[in-house]
N, C-alpha and C positions, 0 to 999 in steps of 0.2 A: 877785118877778121873773114876768112874764107867761109861762104854759106854754100854749102852744097845744093844742087838741085834735089827736088823731092824724089826719092827713091822708093819710099814705102806708099802703099795705097792706103790713104787715111780716111776714105771714105766711109768705111764701116763706122769708124769712130764718129766722123760728123754726123752721119745720119741718125745714130743712136742717141748721140748728145743732144741733138736739136730735138728728137722726138721727146726726151725726158724734159727738157727745158720747157717745151709746149704743153706737157701734161701737168707738170708742176704749176705753171703760170696760170692754170685753169683756176686754182685755189688760192695762190700766194700773189700779192702785189708786190712789186719791187724786189728788194733782197737779192738783186742780181749777183752781187759779188758772193754773198753766202752760198747761193746755187752753185756758182762756178767753181768755188773752193771746195764744195761738197764732191762735184763731179771728178776734179782733180784728184782728191783722196780716193774716191772710188777706183780711179784707173791707176793710181799710185799704190794700191794696196796700203793705205793708212788708216789710222783712225782719227777722230775729230772730236775736239773740245768744243762746244758752242756756249758762248757765255752771252747774257743779256738779262734785262729786266723781264718780269711776267708780262705776257701778252703781246711778244714781238714775233710769234709764229716759230720758236725754236723747236718745239716738239713736233709740231704739225707738219714743218717742212722735213725733220727727219723721218716721220713716217710716210710723207708721200714718196720721197726719194727711196725707201725700202719697198714701197708697193710698186713702184715703177720697176723694180728687179722681181722677177719670179723665182724668189727663193725664201727660205724659212725666216721668219721674222718674230722677235720678241721683244717686248718692253718690260723693263724692270723698274718699278718705282722704288727709288733709294730712299730709306728711312733709318732714323737713328737706331732702331731695333733689328735691322737686317743682319742675318748671320751669314757667314761665306757659304754655309751648307744650303741657304736660301737660293743662291745663285749657281752653285756648281753641281748641286744634287748631294744624296745622302745614301747611304747603305741600310737597307731595310732586310730584316731577318725573314726568309722564305721558310715556313714552317714544312710546306709539303717537299721542298728540296733540301731542307736542313742545311741551308747555305744562306750567305748574305747576298742581295742582289743590289746592284747599283741603280738608282733612279736618277737619271740626268736630269739636271736643273736647268733654267731657262738661257743658261749662258751656252748651251749647246744649240746654236742657232747660226745661221749666216750672217743676218744683220742684227746687232742687239742695240736697243736704244735704253741707254741707262739715265733715266730721267732724275734730275738734281742729284747726281752723284756724289756732290759734296754734303750731302745730308746722311750718308753712312760712314760708320766709325772706320779707322785706319784698317782694321784687319780684314772687313769686307771688302774694302778696295783694294787690299792687297791680293784678294783672291782672283782680282783681274790680271795681275802682272804676267803670269805664265800665258794665260790665254792670249792676251794681247801682243806679246812678244813672240811666243813659239807656236801660237796656234794649236795648242795642246792644254788639257786639264788633267792634273795629277791628284787622284783621291784615293785614299786607303791603300797606298802603295802601287795602284794601277795608273797607268797613263792613257788617257783617251784622246786620240786626234780629233780636232775640229775640223768640219767640213769647209771646204774652200767654195767660194770666198768667205772670209771671216772678217767682219767691220764691226767696231764699236762706235756709235755715235752717242756722246754724252753731253747733257745739258747741266748748265749750274747757273744760279741766280746771285749776281754779285752783291745785292743791296740786303736781301733778308738774310743776315749771317747768324741769326739766332738759331741753335741747334744744328749748326753746320760744322765740317771739320775741313781743314785745309788738306788739299790733295798732297801725298807725298811727292817729293821731287822725282823720284824714280819712277813714279806712275805718270806724271805729267809729262817727263821726256818721252814717253810712249806714243803721245799724241802726236800726229803729223802737223795738224794745225790747231790753233785756237782761234775761232773765230768771234769776233766781237759783233754782236747784232745790235744796232741802234734803232731809234724810232724812226717810222717813215716820214718823208715829206708831207706838207699839206695836201698837195695833190693825190699823193698816194693813200692818204687817210681817208679823203672823200671817196676814192675809188674803192677802198676796203669796206666802207660804209654801204655804198652803192651796190656792191657785188653781195654782201651780207643780206641785204634787203632783197636784192632779187631772188636769191637762192632761199629765201624765207628762214634763214639761219642754219640751213642743213648742208653739212659737209660729209658726203657719204665716201669715206675712204675705200670702201669695198668696190665703189664704182671706178676707181681709178685703174688705168690700163697698164699691164705689164709690158714693158719695152723691151727687156732684156732678159735671159736667163742666165744661169750659172756658167754654162760652157761658152756662151758668147762673151761674156766678161772676161773669162779668162782668155779667150783669144784676142780681145782688145788689149788686155794687160800684156801680152806677149808682143804686141805691135809697139805699145809704149816702150818696152824694154830695147826695142831696136832702134829708138830716136838717136840721132846722133848728136854728140856734144863735144866741141872742140877741147883740146888739151888746156888752151888758154882759160877757158870757162871753167875748167876742173881747178885750176890754179886760183882762179877768181873766187869761186865758193871757198876753197881753203883759207884764202887770206881774210874774207870777210868773217868767217867763224873765228879765226884766229884772233881778230880784233875784237871779238867780245871777250877774250880770255885775258887780253893785255890792257883793257880799260880800267883805270885806277878808281873810277867810279861805279864799277860792277863788282858785287860779292860774288857772284857765279856766272860763268860764261856758257856757251853753248857747247855741247858735248859732240864727239864725232858723230853720234846718231843724228845730229842737226844736219851735218854735212851731207850725210847720205840722204836725208829727207829732202834737203834743197835739190840734190841731183835728181832723184826720182820724181819729184814733184814738177820740177821745171820740164823735164821730158813729157810728162803728162799735160802740163800746161801747153806746151807747145804742140802736141797733138791736137788738142782740143781747138787750137787756133789755125789748125789746117798746115802745119809745118813739122817736117821730119827731122828737123835741128833745132837745138836750143840757141837762143839769142840773149844777151845781157839784159834785155827788159824782162824776159821770163823770170829771171833770178831776182831782179830789183822788186817785182811786184810780189813775189812769194816769201822772200825773207822776212819782212815783218810779222807775218803770219805764222812763220815757223819759229822765230825768235821770241816773240812777246810772251810766251808762258814758261819759256827756257831761262831767261837771264834773271838775275835777281840784283837788284841795287844795293850799294852800300847801305848800311844804316843811317849815315850821314845824309844821303842824297834821298832816302825816303822820307826823313823828317822835313826836308825841304818842299815836300810834297811833288817832286819831279816824276814824270811818267816814264815807264819803259821805253814807250815807242820814240821819246825824244832822243834818248841814248842810241836807239837801234838805227835811226836815220843818220845820226851823226857817224856812227861807226862806217856804215854802208858808204856814206859820201866821202869818206877818207881812203877808201880803196880805190884806184884806178881802174876805170872800166877798160877791159882789153879791146883792142881795135883789129 
């Protein structure tokens, strides 16, 4: 397959990505894949769902990434009693003006950390739909545009399911990635303990350096949009996605939004790796993280205890890689 010579100056992306990695690595040991996927989502203008057991640095990593970007940041702790108005805002009657005034909620921010998103009821989760897809919020008949960039980083715990609610499929599909965070290795665990001891237990988020502002981020996203992708790779993406819809072991396949997610994420991943063109390896690496939360196994396969990832790998392997 034809690989054009670099035509786009990707030095600004390389410089900023390296600086953000170095800043986060001051506080986070390992988790290189999670950090890479978060950076890809940042450049691809996507939202991220982070899943893992408690204590594996999901929340702190999201907060560190937000702090590296000089934009507004809000953290929302999702709970069973959280109401839609608690996140989008509410209208309050102003007696001096004899009119209602809309007080904006924490969702009006550039980066929103939705902590333990699966603890809020469906009605509150649904309040995120419009914001995540259209970057706007409608309340009391009025539409309020959200500032650019707008990114939702949501965390959820797959173990402690008491008092949690399954996210609606329509909402899950709006996340670019679902990142599964695993336990660190033994060496990483030792390093975590050592660093914690050296810092005397203090992690001061306010001391994290801001690497990039909103205008710079938008400029980098424009560079990503110009990344070249061959027509054969576009067909390759379509065939992989189609394979999830024709598999008898799957109850639900990936949507067209998944195809667009692969396209945009692969361009961002290529840029991070210093290329202004997409290669098949970019798509192969990203597909599992884009599909894992979008496909649903048939009831028979769920009973057998088979994992989604097994079928994702099988589907990808069946599609011939373009040359």
